[in-house]
C-alpha positions in Angstrom: 29.3 47.6 -168.9 25.9 49.6 -169.2 24.7 51.6 -167.1 20.9 50.2 -166.6 19.8 46.8 -168.1 15.8 46.7 -169.4 14.9 43.5 -168.8 11.5 43.1 -170.2 9.9 39.8 -169.2 6.7 37.8 -169.9 4.0 36.7 -172.3 2.7 39.3 -175.0 -0.7 39.9 -173.1 -3.3 41.1 -175.2 -0.2 42.5 -177.5 1.0 44.9 -175.3 4.6 43.7 -175.7 4.4 45.0 -179.0 4.1 48.7 -178.6 7.0 48.5 -175.6 9.6 47.3 -177.7 8.7 49.3 -180.3 9.3 52.4 -177.6 12.1 51.3 -176.5 14.1 50.9 -180.0 12.8 54.4 -180.9 14.9 55.9 -178.1 18.2 53.9 -177.8 20.6 55.4 -175.3 24.6 53.7 -175.2 24.1 53.4 -171.2 21.2 50.9 -171.6 20.7 47.7 -172.7 17.7 45.8 -173.0 17.1 42.1 -172.4 13.8 40.4 -173.3 13.0 37.2 -171.5 10.1 36.7 -173.8 7.9 33.7 -172.7 6.1 31.7 -175.1 5.7 31.7 -179.0 3.9 34.9 -179.3 6.3 37.1 -177.2 9.9 35.6 -179.1 8.1 36.6 -182.6 7.8 39.7 -181.4 10.9 40.5 -180.1 12.9 38.7 -182.9 12.0 41.6 -184.8 14.1 43.7 -182.6 16.9 40.9 -182.3 19.5 43.3 -183.7 19.1 46.0 -181.3 18.1 43.7 -178.1 19.0 40.8 -176.4 16.1 38.2 -176.8 16.2 35.5 -174.5 13.3 33.0 -175.3 11.6 30.8 -172.8 9.3 28.6 -172.9 5.3 29.0 -172.7 4.2 29.0 -168.9 7.1 30.7 -167.5 6.4 32.4 -164.7 7.6 35.9 -163.6 9.6 35.2 -160.8 11.6 32.7 -163.7 11.6 35.3 -166.5 13.0 38.1 -164.1 15.9 35.7 -163.1 16.6 34.2 -166.5 16.5 38.2 -168.0 19.1 39.0 -164.9 21.1 36.3 -165.3 22.1 37.7 -169.0 22.4 41.0 -168.3 25.5 42.9 -167.7 24.5 46.6 -166.7 25.1 48.2 -163.1 21.4 48.6 -162.5 18.3 46.3 -163.7 15.4 47.6 -164.2 12.2 45.0 -164.7 9.4 45.9 -166.8 6.8 43.4 -167.3 5.9 42.9 -171.0 2.1 44.0 -170.3 3.2 47.5 -168.8 4.8 50.6 -170.7 7.7 53.1 -170.4 7.7 56.8 -171.7 9.6 58.1 -174.3 13.4 58.1 -173.1 12.5 56.9 -169.4 15.7 54.7 -170.0 17.9 57.3 -170.2 16.3 59.2 -167.2 16.8 55.9 -165.2 19.9 55.6 -166.5 21.6 59.0 -165.9 19.9 59.3 -162.3 21.4 55.9 -161.4 25.0 57.5 -162.4 25.1 60.1 -160.1 24.4 57.6 -157.1 26.9 56.5 -154.5 27.6 52.7 -154.4 26.0 52.4 -151.0 22.8 53.3 -153.1 20.5 49.7 -153.8 17.6 50.8 -154.6 16.0 54.0 -156.7 12.3 54.6 -156.3 10.7 56.4 -159.4 7.2 57.6 -160.3 5.0 55.9 -162.9 1.2 56.7 -164.3 -1.1 53.6 -164.7 -3.6 52.7 -167.6 -6.4 50.6 -168.6 -8.2 49.3 -171.2 -10.4 52.6 -171.1 -7.9 55.3 -169.6 -4.2 56.1 -170.2 -1.4 57.9 -168.3 -3.5 58.2 -164.7 -1.3 60.1 -162.2 -0.3 57.8 -159.4 -0.4 58.7 -155.6 3.2 58.4 -155.1 4.4 61.9 -156.8 4.2 63.7 -153.1 6.2 61.0 -151.2 8.9 60.9 -153.7 8.9 64.6 -154.0 9.4 64.9 -150.1 12.6 62.2 -150.4 14.2 64.7 -152.4 17.1 63.8 -154.5 19.9 62.6 -151.4 20.4 58.8 -150.4 18.4 57.7 -147.4 18.7 54.5 -144.8 15.2 53.1 -144.8 14.9 53.8 -141.4 15.2 57.6 -141.8 12.4 57.7 -144.7 10.1 54.4 -144.0 7.0 56.6 -143.6 7.3 57.6 -147.3 9.0 54.7 -148.8 7.2 52.0 -147.8 3.9 53.8 -149.2 4.9 53.8 -152.8 3.2 51.3 -154.7 4.6 48.0 -154.4 5.8 47.7 -158.4 9.0 46.4 -159.5 8.8 48.9 -162.6 8.6 51.8 -160.3 12.3 50.8 -158.8 15.9 50.0 -160.0 18.0 47.4 -158.4 22.1 48.0 -158.2 22.9 44.7 -159.7 25.0 43.7 -157.0 22.0 44.4 -154.6 19.9 41.9 -156.5 22.3 38.8 -157.0 22.8 39.1 -153.1 19.0 39.1 -152.2 17.5 37.2 -155.3 16.2 34.3 -153.5 14.0 36.5 -151.3 13.3 38.8 -154.3 12.4 35.9 -156.9 9.2 35.4 -155.7 6.0 35.2 -158.2 4.4 37.8 -155.4 5.4 41.0 -156.9 4.0 43.3 -154.0 6.3 41.4 -152.0 9.3 41.6 -154.0 8.8 45.5 -154.1 8.6 46.1 -150.2 11.6 43.5 -149.5 14.1 45.3 -152.0 13.4 48.7 -149.2 13.7 46.1 -145.9 17.0 44.9 -147.6 18.5 47.4 -149.2 21.4 50.1 -147.7 20.2 53.6 -149.2 17.8 54.5 -151.4 17.5 57.6 -153.6 14.6 58.9 -155.3 13.8 60.0 -158.5 10.4 62.4 -158.6 9.8 61.8 -162.4 7.4 59.2 -164.5 9.4 56.6 -166.0 7.2 53.9 -165.7 3.4 52.8 -167.0 1.4 50.1 -165.2 -1.3 48.7 -166.9 -3.9 47.2 -165.0 -5.5 44.3 -167.0 -9.4 44.2 -166.8 -10.2 41.9 -163.8 -13.0 39.7 -166.6 -9.9 39.0 -168.6 -8.2 37.2 -165.2 -8.6 34.0 -163.6 -11.2 34.4 -160.6 -9.4 35.2 -157.4 -9.4 32.0 -154.9 -10.3 32.3 -151.5 -6.4 31.1 -150.7 -5.2 33.3 -153.0 -7.3 36.7 -150.5 -5.8 34.6 -147.5 -2.4 35.2 -149.4 -2.5 39.0 -148.4 -2.2 38.8 -145.0 0.6 35.9 -145.3 2.4 38.5 -147.4 2.5 41.2 -144.6 3.3 39.0 -141.9 6.2 37.8 -143.5 7.3 41.0 -144.3 6.6 42.0 -140.7 9.2 39.2 -139.8 11.7 41.0 -142.1 11.3 44.2 -140.8 11.5 43.3 -137.3 14.5 41.5 -138.0 16.7 43.9 -140.3 20.1 43.9 -139.3 21.1 47.4 -137.4 17.6 48.3 -137.5 17.8 51.8 -135.6 15.5 54.8 -136.8 16.9 58.3 -135.8 14.9 60.1 -133.8 11.5 61.4 -134.6 11.0 58.5 -137.1 8.3 55.7 -137.1 10.2 52.3 -137.4 10.0 50.5 -140.5 7.9 47.6 -138.9 5.7 50.0 -137.5 5.4 51.9 -140.8 4.7 48.4 -142.6 2.1 47.5 -139.7 -0.2 50.8 -140.8 -0.1 49.7 -144.4 -1.0 46.1 -143.5 -3.8 47.1 -141.6 -5.1 49.7 -143.8 -4.8 47.5 -146.8 -6.5 44.2 -145.3 -9.1 46.8 -144.0 -9.7 47.9 -148.0 -9.4 44.6 -149.4 -12.1 44.0 -146.8 -14.4 46.5 -147.6 -14.2 47.0 -151.0 -13.7 43.2 -152.7 -16.7 41.3 -153.3 -16.1 38.2 -151.2 -18.7 35.3 -150.7 -19.6 35.4 -146.7 -17.6 32.7 -145.3 -14.5 34.3 -147.3 -14.9 37.0 -145.9 -15.3 35.7 -142.7 -12.2 33.8 -142.5 -10.0 37.0 -144.5 -11.2 39.0 -141.5 -10.5 36.8 -138.7 -7.0 36.2 -140.4 -6.4 39.8 -140.8 -7.5 40.3 -136.8 -5.0 37.5 -135.6 -2.1 38.9 -137.7 -3.4 42.7 -136.4 -3.0 41.4 -132.8 0.3 39.3 -133.2 2.1 42.2 -135.1 0.7 45.1 -133.4 4.0 47.3 -132.4 4.6 47.9 -128.8 3.0 51.8 -127.8 0.9 51.9 -130.6 -1.7 54.3 -130.5 -4.6 53.8 -132.6 -5.4 56.6 -135.2 -8.0 59.2 -134.8 -11.7 59.1 -135.9 -13.1 56.2 -137.9 -10.1 54.7 -138.8 -9.6 54.2 -135.3 -12.7 52.5 -134.5 -11.9 50.3 -137.8 -8.8 49.4 -136.5 -10.1 48.0 -132.8 -12.8 46.4 -134.4 -10.5 44.5 -136.5 -8.3 43.4 -133.6 -11.4 42.6 -131.7 -12.5 39.9 -134.0 -15.7 42.0 -134.1 -16.9 40.8 -137.6 -20.4 41.1 -137.1 -20.1 44.9 -135.3 -17.6 46.0 -138.2 -20.3 45.3 -140.6 -22.7 47.2 -139.1 -20.6 50.0 -138.7 -20.0 50.2 -142.2 -23.9 50.1 -143.1 -24.0 52.9 -140.3 -21.4 54.8 -142.0 -22.8 54.2 -145.5 -26.3 55.4 -144.2 -24.8 58.7 -142.5 -22.5 59.8 -145.7 -25.3 59.1 -148.0 -27.4 61.6 -145.2 -25.0 64.3 -145.5 -24.1 64.3 -148.9 -28.2 64.8 -149.5 -28.3 67.6 -147.2 -25.1 69.5 -148.6 -26.3 68.8 -152.4 -29.6 70.5 -151.0 -28.0 73.3 -149.5 -26.0 74.3 -152.6 -29.0 73.9 -154.8 -30.7 76.6 -152.6 -27.6 78.9 -152.7 -26.6 77.8 -156.6 -30.3 78.9 -157.0 -30.5 82.4 -155.3 -26.8 83.1 -156.9 -28.5 82.4 -160.6 -31.5 84.2 -159.5 -29.7 87.4 -159.0 -27.1 87.1 -161.5 -30.4 86.4 -164.5 -32.1 89.4 -163.0 -28.9 91.3 -163.3 -28.5 90.1 -167.1 -31.9 91.8 -167.9 -30.1 95.2 -167.4 -28.3 97.2 -170.0 -24.8 96.4 -170.7 -22.4 99.4 -168.6 -20.1 100.7 -171.5 -17.7 102.3 -169.1 -17.3 99.3 -166.9 -14.5 96.7 -167.5 -14.0 93.6 -165.6 -10.5 91.9 -165.0 -8.8 88.9 -163.7 -6.2 86.7 -163.6 -4.5 83.4 -163.3 -7.8 82.1 -161.6 -8.1 85.3 -159.8 -4.7 85.6 -158.4 -5.1 89.4 -158.6 -3.3 92.4 -160.6 -0.8 90.4 -162.9 0.1 89.4 -166.2 -1.5 90.7 -169.5 -4.5 91.9 -168.0 -2.5 94.3 -165.8 -0.7 96.1 -168.3 -3.7 96.8 -170.4 -5.6 97.9 -167.2 -2.8 100.4 -166.2 -2.9 101.2 -170.3 -6.7 101.7 -169.8 -6.5 104.1 -167.3 -4.0 106.5 -168.9 -6.0 106.3 -172.4 -9.5 106.1 -171.6 -9.9 106.6 -167.5 -13.9 107.0 -168.3 -14.1 103.0 -168.0 -13.8 101.7 -164.7 -11.9 98.3 -164.0 -12.9 96.0 -161.8 -10.7 92.9 -160.5 -12.3 89.4 -159.3 -10.2 88.3 -156.5 -10.3 85.7 -154.5 -10.2 86.3 -150.6 -7.0 85.4 -149.8 -5.5 87.5 -152.3 -7.7 90.6 -151.9 -5.3 92.1 -149.3 -2.2 92.0 -151.2 -3.9 94.0 -154.0 -2.7 97.6 -154.3 -4.0 100.6 -153.0 -7.1 101.9 -154.1 -7.8 98.6 -156.4 -11.8 98.1 -156.9 -12.6 94.4 -156.8 -14.8 92.0 -156.5 -14.6 88.3 -154.2 -16.6 85.4 -156.7 -19.5 84.2 -155.4 -21.0 87.5 -153.9 -23.5 90.1 -155.0 -21.7 92.5 -156.8 -19.5 89.9 -158.7 -22.5 88.4 -160.4 -24.0 92.2 -161.2 -20.5 93.1 -162.7 -20.1 90.4 -164.8 -23.4 90.4 -165.9 -23.5 94.2 -167.0 -19.8 94.6 -167.8 -19.1 95.9 -171.4 -15.4 93.9 -171.1 -14.5 91.2 -169.7 -10.4 90.4 -169.7 -8.9 87.2 -168.5 -5.3 86.0 -169.3 -7.5 82.1 -168.5 -11.2 81.8 -168.4 -14.0 82.9 -166.7 -16.3 79.6 -164.9 -18.8 78.0 -167.5 -22.2 79.9 -166.1 -21.1 83.4 -167.6 -23.2 84.4 -170.1 -21.9 85.8 -173.5 -23.9 88.8 -173.9 -24.1 89.9 -177.6 -22.7 93.7 -177.0 -20.1 92.6 -174.4 -16.4 91.9 -175.7 -14.6 89.3 -174.2 -11.0 89.9 -174.6 -8.8 86.3 -174.0 -4.7 87.7 -173.5 -3.1 84.1 -172.8 -0.4 84.3 -170.5 3.0 82.5 -172.4 3.8 81.4 -175.8 3.0 77.6 -176.3 5.7 75.1 -176.0 3.7 72.5 -174.3 0.1 71.2 -176.2 -2.9 73.0 -175.1 -6.8 73.5 -175.3 -8.3 70.4 -177.1 -5.1 69.2 -178.8 -4.1 68.0 -174.8 -6.9 65.4 -175.8 -3.8 63.3 -177.1 -2.0 63.2 -173.6 -4.4 62.4 -171.0 -1.8 62.5 -167.8 -1.6 66.7 -168.7 -5.5 67.0 -169.4 -6.1 65.7 -166.1 -10.1 64.9 -166.6 -10.9 68.2 -168.7 -13.9 68.4 -170.0 -13.3 69.5 -173.7 -16.8 70.3 -174.0 -17.2 72.7 -171.4 -13.7 74.0 -172.7 -14.8 74.8 -176.2 -17.8 76.4 -175.0 -15.6 78.5 -173.0 -14.0 79.9 -176.0 -17.0 80.3 -178.1 -17.3 83.6 -175.4 -14.3 85.1 -176.9 -13.9 87.9 -179.3 -9.9 88.8 -179.4 -7.0 86.6 -178.7 -3.8 88.1 -177.8 -0.8 87.3 -179.6 3.2 87.7 -179.2 3.8 86.3 -182.6 2.8 84.2 -185.6 3.3 80.9 -184.1 1.2 81.8 -180.9 -1.6 83.1 -183.7 -1.5 79.5 -185.6 -1.5 77.5 -182.4 -4.0 79.5 -180.5 -5.9 78.6 -183.5 -5.3 74.9 -183.4 -5.8 74.3 -180.0 -8.8 77.2 -179.6 -10.9 76.3 -183.2 -13.8 78.9 -182.8 -14.3 82.5 -184.8 -12.3 84.9 -182.5 -10.2 87.7 -184.0 -6.3 87.6 -183.1 -5.2 90.3 -182.2 -1.0 90.2 -183.6 0.2 92.9 -180.9 2.6 91.6 -178.7 1.9 90.7 -175.1 1.3 93.7 -173.0 2.7 92.6 -169.9 6.2 92.7 -172.4 6.1 96.7 -173.0 8.3 97.0 -170.2 10.9 95.3 -171.4 11.5 98.0 -173.8 10.5 100.9 -171.8 12.4 100.1 -168.1 15.3 102.8 -167.3 18.5 102.2 -166.4 17.1 103.7 -162.5 14.3 101.1 -162.9 16.5 98.2 -163.0 18.8 99.3 -160.4 16.0 99.4 -158.3 14.8 96.3 -158.4 17.9 94.8 -157.8 17.9 96.8 -154.8 14.7 95.8 -153.6 16.1 92.1 -154.2 19.4 92.7 -152.5 21.6 91.8 -155.5 24.8 94.0 -154.6 25.7 96.1 -158.2 28.8 94.2 -158.8 27.3 90.8 -158.7 25.7 88.8 -161.8 22.1 87.5 -161.1 21.0 84.2 -162.9 17.4 83.7 -162.5 16.4 79.7 -162.2 12.5 79.1 -163.6 11.2 76.2 -164.1 8.1 74.8 -165.4 5.8 72.6 -163.6 5.7 68.9 -164.7 2.3 67.4 -165.0 3.9 63.8 -164.1 5.5 65.4 -160.7 2.6 65.9 -157.9 5.2 68.5 -156.0 8.2 70.2 -157.1 11.6 68.9 -156.4 14.4 71.5 -157.5 15.9 69.1 -160.5 19.2 71.3 -159.5 21.4 70.6 -156.5 22.0 74.6 -156.2 24.2 74.5 -152.9 26.7 72.9 -155.5 25.8 74.9 -158.4 26.1 78.2 -156.2 29.5 77.2 -154.9 30.7 76.2 -158.9 29.4 79.8 -160.0 31.6 81.8 -157.1 30.8 84.4 -154.5 30.0 86.9 -157.2 26.9 85.3 -158.8 23.5 85.3 -157.1 20.9 83.1 -157.9 17.3 83.6 -158.1 15.0 80.9 -157.5 11.7 81.0 -159.0 9.7 77.9 -157.3 8.2 76.1 -154.7 9.0 75.9 -151.1 12.3 74.1 -150.7 12.2 70.8 -148.7 9.3 71.1 -146.7 10.9 73.8 -144.7 13.2 71.2 -143.4 16.9 72.3 -142.9 18.9 71.8 -145.9 22.6 73.1 -147.6 20.4 76.3 -148.8 19.5 78.1 -145.4 23.2 78.9 -145.1 23.0 80.2 -148.7 20.3 82.4 -148.6 21.5 83.9 -145.2 24.6 85.4 -147.3 22.8 86.3 -150.2 23.9 83.7 -153.0 20.3 82.3 -153.4 17.4 84.5 -153.0 14.1 82.3 -153.1 11.6 84.5 -155.4 8.9 82.0 -156.0 6.5 84.0 -154.3 7.9 88.0 -155.7 5.5 89.8 -158.4 5.5 90.8 -161.0 7.9 88.6 -162.8 8.8 90.9 -165.1 10.7 92.2 -162.5 12.8 89.3 -161.8 13.4 89.3 -165.7 14.9 93.1 -165.7 17.2 92.2 -162.8 18.3 88.9 -164.0 21.6 89.2 -166.2 21.0 85.4 -167.6 18.1 83.2 -167.4 18.6 79.2 -166.7 15.3 77.4 -167.3 13.9 74.2 -168.9 10.5 74.3 -170.7 8.8 77.7 -169.0 7.1 80.2 -171.6 9.2 82.6 -169.5 12.1 81.9 -172.3 9.8 83.8 -174.9 9.6 86.7 -172.7 13.2 87.3 -171.6 14.2 86.5 -175.2 12.8 90.3 -175.9 15.6 91.3 -173.6 18.4 90.0 -175.5 20.5 88.6 -172.7 21.7 85.3 -172.2 18.6 82.1 -171.8 20.2 78.7 -171.0 18.0 75.2 -171.2 18.1 72.9 -169.1 17.0 69.8 -170.9 17.6 66.6 -168.5 14.3 64.9 -169.0 13.0 66.4 -172.4 12.1 63.3 -173.8 9.5 62.4 -170.7 8.7 65.6 -170.8 7.4 65.7 -174.3 6.1 62.3 -174.1 3.5 63.1 -171.1 3.0 66.5 -172.2 2.9 66.8 -175.8 5.1 69.6 -177.6 4.5 71.9 -180.6 8.4 72.1 -182.1 11.7 70.6 -180.6 13.3 73.0 -178.2 16.4 71.2 -178.2 16.9 71.7 -182.2 15.9 75.4 -181.8 16.8 76.6 -178.3 17.3 80.0 -177.4 20.7 79.9 -176.5 23.1 77.3 -175.1 21.4 73.6 -173.8 22.7 71.8 -170.6 21.7 67.8 -170.7 23.2 67.2 -167.3 24.1 69.3 -164.3 28.0 69.2 -165.1 27.0 70.5 -168.4 25.4 73.4 -166.9 27.8 74.2 -164.5 30.5 74.3 -167.4 28.3 76.6 -168.9 27.8 79.1 -166.6 31.4 78.5 -165.6 32.8 79.4 -168.9 32.2 82.1 -171.7 29.7 79.3 -173.3 26.4 81.1 -171.6 27.2 84.1 -173.9 29.3 83.2 -176.7 29.1 83.9 -180.2 27.2 80.8 -180.5 24.9 81.3 -178.0 24.3 84.6 -179.7 23.5 83.1 -182.3 21.2 80.8 -181.1 19.1 83.7 -179.6 19.2 86.1 -182.5 16.9 83.3 -184.2 14.6 82.7 -181.4 13.9 86.5 -181.2 13.3 86.6 -184.4 11.0 83.6 -184.3 8.8 84.2 -181.0 9.7 88.0 -179.9 7.8 89.1 -183.3 5.5 91.4 -181.9 6.7 92.4 -178.9 7.8 96.0 -179.5 6.7 98.2 -175.8 3.6 99.1 -177.1 1.5 96.1 -177.3 -0.8 97.8 -174.8 -1.3 100.5 -176.2 -2.6 98.6 -179.3 -4.9 96.1 -177.5 -6.9 99.1 -175.9 -7.0 101.3 -178.7 -8.8 98.8 -180.6 -10.7 96.8 -178.2 -11.6 99.7 -175.9 -11.5 102.9 -178.0 -12.4 101.0 -181.7 -10.3 102.6 -183.8 -9.2 100.8 -187.0 -6.1 98.2 -187.2 -5.0 101.4 -189.7 -5.0 103.6 -187.1 -2.8 101.7 -184.6 1.1 102.1 -184.1 2.6 99.6 -186.4 5.1 97.3 -184.9 8.6 97.9 -184.7 11.0 96.3 -186.7 13.1 93.9 -184.4 16.4 95.3 -185.8 14.9 98.4 -185.0 14.2 98.1 -181.3 15.9 98.7 -177.9 15.5 96.7 -175.2 15.9 97.9 -171.3 19.6 98.1 -170.3 21.3 95.1 -168.7 22.2 95.3 -165.2 25.9 95.8 -166.3 24.8 98.5 -168.1 22.5 99.9 -165.6 25.1 100.1 -162.9 
């Protein structure tokens, strides 16, 4: 019995089924079966090409979605069911991801929710609004009464959830309906427990409205009927007893109904007679279903609710018109104010550009003006040593200015002095980009240091991955790149990828990353001091867990059960967690572990190089920290539980599982086994790490910052620079065991 049955159902609308089946066939998994309930001749012809790999169930033309789903489910053998419409899509590896997550869940869980992206004929891979909701749910299972506020606001699609097969069979009469949103909500209202997976595992394709039959008035009114039926189901849920502080499913669903009806009324073009009738029906439902002691929302939304319940159609239309006029007036005032401020700032900047360039002034910035960090910080420190006549000024946001080291000269973005230093500085150094408006003067030098070795696609290579690009203006990006004079690189892989992703005329400085110099210059005393600051006992093993950001996740949820992992690793292991806040500040199993010092949240700790020096080993997924940490020649373990999803949504430059820096785990069980045995630092891991270091630690030898300063700021020739020390002749900083 497979873990998951993917039930593809429906006609081959606009040939969308072809790509969906090809994707499923390209990523088979032993725990996943595919059942194709193919509606009509075209879908059947398309599916027959995969008859040896999938179960094809031919259905007559005109078979509805509900009947097709039921027919497919009746032939499925999996423990879980995932209904995928033939017009929609699945990211590479999504079925495997769902199956592996489902296998972890206890029998009491009936529904598994996950994230999705949206695509249309003109866009693809747009993030949904569900990510933050799924992130708040964490990885534990919950009854609906405890998470109604989040679960019932998840987009009502059958494709963004998997259903346990016995649950589907028990409730098929209620769930087998042509009204998919109704069925999606009903799955939650009927479920015992619900779990979440904060990953994109579905692509919802929205057909052009012009390609669909016109919506009839009765179909408009059906929206109200749908919610009334669902609210009755919510009201009559067996054993519905919400935990203190949680709103009831009925109350949450009532808010969803009110917002949906008002949004549909405001944004949908309807004849006046249809609009009046829709408003009347929505008004009656709002009054009839209003929860006891319910309060109206604050502000304009509350006024809309009151007008709806009063069936005040004419006053509601007048309120709409007044709001539109008020918004237009405010927008005009704000636009004019911004134009005046921008004009004054532009005047000051242009005036400063007429002054001579100051050869002894250098502007530094890092991570969008976060502060003194990364490669720019290492270069600035070496500049003070080798060229003290050049004055550094840092660009820092107001909230980060208080965190600067003492006596750091800095400017705040948008200020008068900010414009002056940007206009007159000889050197501009950044690990990202300066704003578009910054002018590249002929006698100024722009130094791009970057902030990592690229595994994921960067620059113009993101054009193929719109979910990752998130609307990036590539023409503006190219204009910023054209201002670069120099680009710092840590290895020939980076050099080639920067030239590909950022096509321009900059000179590549194959000198190593200055921030990594410390991995060769730090002493045993330095390492002991860092571990003391972090509170790591000298006899304890420290493992740094540093996962990367996922473009398909709106928030950050630990992909590991850290409490269980800490227990498995034992009392003499400390986990340093480099991520975001856990569980939105709610009580969690991690609280006690933090108090004992077995888990230390180092998300806000800078510099990250200190954390690397303090750690006996690194656990990461696809973060560029692995390339930097490899300089220390210490064990690295890759936790690649969603590699296929990450690769397909973000794009990558090489196959990490085929070329890892050490052992690789695909499940939490595998990771725990690696870390609790000798596998994390055995001969196999050492061999993989050595190959990885040869490829990606090519230029890092402890003198990168010196080479950059001598070449860029002092104008020395390439021949005069310190040569890169061969890898086999370098001595990394001592590991924590040696530093004791």
